[in-house]
Every structure is written in structure tokens, then in C-alpha cells.
N, C-alpha and C positions, 0 to 999 in steps of 0.2 A: 504494500500500500504506500503510494507516494504521497508526500506531504509538501504541498505548496512549492513546486519546482519553479525556479526562475533563472534568468540569465540572458546573455546575448542571443540573438536570433529568434527571440520570442516576440509575441505580439506586444506592442507598446502603445497602441492607440486604438480608437474605435469603440471602446466600451467593453471589450472582452478580455482585456489584459489583466494580469495579476497585479496586486497592489505594488510590489517593488517596481515594476516597469512603469505603471501609471504615475507613481510618485516621482520617479526619476524624470520622466517626461515633464510633468507639471512643474517641478522645481527648475529644470533646465529652462523651460519656457518663461517662467517667472523671472529668472535671472537675465535671460537674453532680451526679454521685452521690458526690462526694468520695472517690473511690477513687484510689489512686495506682498503678494497674497497668493494662496492656492486654495482650491476646493478639496475637501476631504470627505469621503463617504463615511457616514456615521459620526461618532463622537471622538474618534481617535484613540479610544481606550481599549478597543478590542485587541486581543493578543493572538499571535500566531508564531509558528516556527516556519522558517523558509529554508529550502535546500537548494544550493547552487547546482546547476545542471551537471557539471563535471563530477560532483559527488554522487549525483543520481545515477549517472552512467556507471561509475565505479561500483556502487552498491548493487546495481542490476547485474553487472558482469560477475560479481562475486556470487550472487545468488544462482545465476545460470551455471557457473562452474562448480557449484556445491552439489551435494546429494540431498539438500534440504528441499522439501516440496510443499510446505505449508505456507500460509500467509505470513508475511513479515513486513514490518514498517521500514521504509527507506526514507529517512527524514533527518532533520536537525532537532536537537532539543534546546537550541538557543532561542528561547521565546522572547519576543519583544512586542510592545504595543505599537500601533500604527504611529502614534506620536513619537515614540522613541526612534522608529525607522525614519521618520521625517527629519529628526535631529541628525541622524547619521548622514542622510543624503545632503542635508544643508551643509554639513561639514565637508563632505566630498566636493560639493559644488562651490564651496567658498562663498556661500550666501548665508546670512544669519537672520534669525527671528522673523521668518515669513509669517504674515498674519494667516491664520488657518480659519477658513470659512467652513464650518461643519454642516454638511448636508444630511440632516437627520432623517429625511424622507427617502434617501437612497439605500440600497441593500448594504447591509454591514455584516451579514452572516452571524454565526454564533459568537458569543462573548469571548471565548478563548478556545484555542485548539493547539495542541503540541504533539510532537511525535515521541513515543517511548521506544527507544532504540535498543533496549536491553537484549532482546532476542537476536537482532541483527549483529550486535557486538559478540554475543555468545556463540551463535551458530555459524556466522559468516566471517568472524573476526574483522568486522567492518564498522567504521564510524565516519562521520563526515569530517572533512579536513579544511574546507574553505569557510572562514568566518563570514558572518553576515556582512560586516563592513567591507571585507575584501571582495565578496561577490557583488555587492552593490556598486562598488567602485568600477568593476569591470562592466557591469550592466549599464551604469550611467555613461561611461565612456562610449560604449557601443551605440546607445540611443543618441547621444550627442552627434556621433558620426552619421547616423542614419538621417537625422533631421537636417544636418548642415552639409551633407555630401553633394547636394545640387541645389541650384537656386530655386527650382520649383518647390522642393520640399521645404526649404527655408521660408519661402513666401507663404505656403500653406499653413505652416505652424505658427508663424508670427501673427497671423490673423486669428488664431484660436483664443 
């Protein structure tokens, strides 16, 4: 069972993206458009654990190569609130104290969810290795490149 996989090459706009990509995009656009605010779905207090894609692939390969055939969690136990993740991305993007407009009418999911990796550690000798901050940095940089790689994209996103 995968837990909130994120990273480069994922969806980062359009409303179907995961929270890390959506927040990286919103914070990048706030910085590049010189706006000091972002919209946040929910109240920002909901908690999650997020797993960087490289760790997901590693855990999956370990499972395939093992003799284990029961369900197992492939995730991180590094739980953060959405507000804490925003703080991390603000630090990565070198922008501080964005005003957070909380959209309480938007979907926010369950209050908290985290991965228990004890079984994966025991049976697969696996655990995640990419910290949330490190993974968010790579994701932010990739989204930055996608938005700025051509003038059409840059124009599209500066109007958002």
C-alpha cells in the first residue's frame, strides 16, 4: 500500500495533483508574481506522511525481489501538517511568511494519515531514505523548470 507518493514528473497543476506538487507550484507562482499569498485547501492542520518517488520504487523492487506476498505499507513515517510543509517549501523557495488563505469548503481528506513501516522494515529490510525536505527541494526545482522552460508556459502560469 503506497502512501502519498510525490516527486518530479508528476502532475503539478489542474486540480488532480498531490499536495506537495500543488504547494510547490503555488509558492513558486506567488514568488514569481510577487504576491504574498497562497490558497490552501482546508485549514492546514491536516497531517500526512509523503514518500518520494525514488523511495517508492526502491521499496517496490525490494518487495518484488522478496518471497513476501502479503500487503505491506510502502511509505514514510515523517508526518507533517500541511502548514509545516508550506514552511519547508517557503524555505526552499527563499520566500517567507506567505499569507495563507484557507479554503475550508475545498476537500481536505481525513484529519491525519501516516504510514506504519514496521512490516516493510522487518520483512523487506526497507525504509525510506529521502527526507521530506530533500524530496520537496527536488520537486520544487522540477516544477520551476516545467513552468519556466518556455514562454508559453510562463505566460500561462503568470496569469493564474
